[in-house]
C-alpha positions as CSV (number, residue, x, y, z in Angstrom):
1,M,108.0,89.1,117.0
2,H,107.6,88.0,113.3
3,H,105.1,89.9,111.2
4,H,102.6,87.7,109.2
5,K,99.7,88.2,107.0
6,E,96.5,88.9,108.8
7,W,94.7,85.9,107.3
8,I,97.1,83.4,109.0
9,S,95.8,81.9,112.1
10,I,97.8,81.1,115.1
11,E,97.3,77.2,114.5
12,T,98.9,77.6,111.0
13,L,101.8,79.5,112.4
14,D,102.4,76.5,114.8
15,K,102.2,74.0,112.0
16,I,104.7,76.2,109.9
17,K,107.0,76.4,112.9
18,E,106.8,72.4,113.3
19,R,107.4,72.0,109.6
20,R,110.6,74.1,109.9
21,N,111.7,71.9,112.8
22,K,111.0,68.7,110.8
23,K,113.0,70.2,107.9
24,T,116.2,70.8,110.1
25,A,115.8,67.3,111.4
26,N,115.7,66.0,107.8
27,N,118.7,68.1,107.1
28,N,120.7,66.8,110.1
29,S,120.0,63.1,109.5
30,R,122.9,60.9,108.9
31,T,122.0,57.5,107.5
32,R,119.6,56.8,104.7
33,T,116.9,55.2,106.9
34,E,117.0,58.2,109.1
35,K,116.8,60.5,106.0
36,V,113.8,58.7,104.5
37,Q,111.8,58.6,107.8
38,A,112.5,62.5,108.3
39,Q,111.6,63.2,104.7
40,A,108.3,61.2,105.2
41,E,107.6,63.2,108.4
42,Y,108.5,66.5,106.6
43,I,106.1,65.9,103.8
44,E,103.2,65.2,106.0
45,A,103.9,68.4,108.1
46,N,104.1,70.3,104.7
47,K,100.6,69.0,103.7
48,Q,99.3,70.1,107.1
49,A,100.8,73.6,107.0
50,K,99.2,74.4,103.5
51,R,97.0,77.3,104.3
52,E,93.2,76.9,104.2
53,D,93.3,80.1,106.2
54,K,93.9,82.1,102.9
55,Q,90.7,80.6,101.2
56,K,88.6,81.4,104.3
57,Y,89.9,85.1,104.2
58,V,89.3,85.5,100.5
59,E,85.9,84.0,101.0
60,E,85.1,86.3,103.9
61,L,86.3,89.4,101.8
62,A,84.0,88.3,98.9
63,T,81.0,88.0,101.0
64,T,81.5,91.4,102.6
65,V,82.1,92.8,99.0
66,V,78.8,91.5,97.8
67,K,76.8,92.5,100.8
68,V,78.2,96.1,100.7
69,A,77.7,96.4,96.9
70,R,74.0,95.5,97.5
71,E,73.8,98.5,99.6
72,G,75.1,100.8,97.0
73,N,78.5,101.6,98.4
74,V,81.1,101.8,95.7
75,K,84.1,102.7,97.4
76,Q,84.4,99.9,99.9
77,P,84.3,97.0,97.7
78,H,87.0,98.6,95.6
79,D,89.2,99.2,98.7
80,T,88.4,95.5,99.7
81,T,89.6,94.3,96.3
82,E,92.9,96.1,96.7
83,K,93.4,94.1,100.1
84,L,93.2,90.8,98.3
85,P,96.2,88.5,98.8
86,G,98.4,88.3,95.9
87,R,97.5,91.7,94.5
88,Y,100.3,94.3,94.5
89,N,99.3,97.8,95.1
90,K,101.0,100.8,93.5
91,P,103.3,103.0,95.5
92,E,101.6,105.9,97.0
93,G,102.3,109.2,95.4
94,P,101.1,112.8,95.9
95,V,97.6,113.6,94.6
96,T,96.6,117.0,93.2
97,V,93.2,118.4,94.1
98,K,91.1,120.9,92.2
99,E,92.6,123.9,93.9
100,D,96.1,123.0,92.7
101,T,97.1,121.8,96.1
102,T,99.0,118.5,96.7
103,I,98.0,115.9,99.2
104,T,100.9,113.7,100.4
105,E,99.2,112.0,103.4
106,I,97.8,108.6,102.7
107,Q,95.0,109.0,105.1
108,E,94.0,112.3,103.4
109,Q,94.2,110.8,100.0
110,G,91.6,108.2,101.0
111,N,89.2,110.6,102.5
112,R,89.3,113.2,99.7
């Protein structure tokens, strides 16, 4: 199974698959008229596959951040903004605690 972003819906995955099929049909068309028709179908499929799911996902994250921030929680909004699409996280490294011990597990680093 192919891994995909958590914000992509099943319907969008189907549209992407359909777009991929149209692309191969476009590449396999032999005459100019077939090519023009296949290109028009591909353009339409490409427009439909543009993801509004990502926008919905980001808006949901934003509303949860605002709601949690009003409650006074500071850590969760920060963690949520780290999950935003298009943001690249730093690679995880060991964290040193006050007692000069090093935490290497990611779960423990988040809970410290």
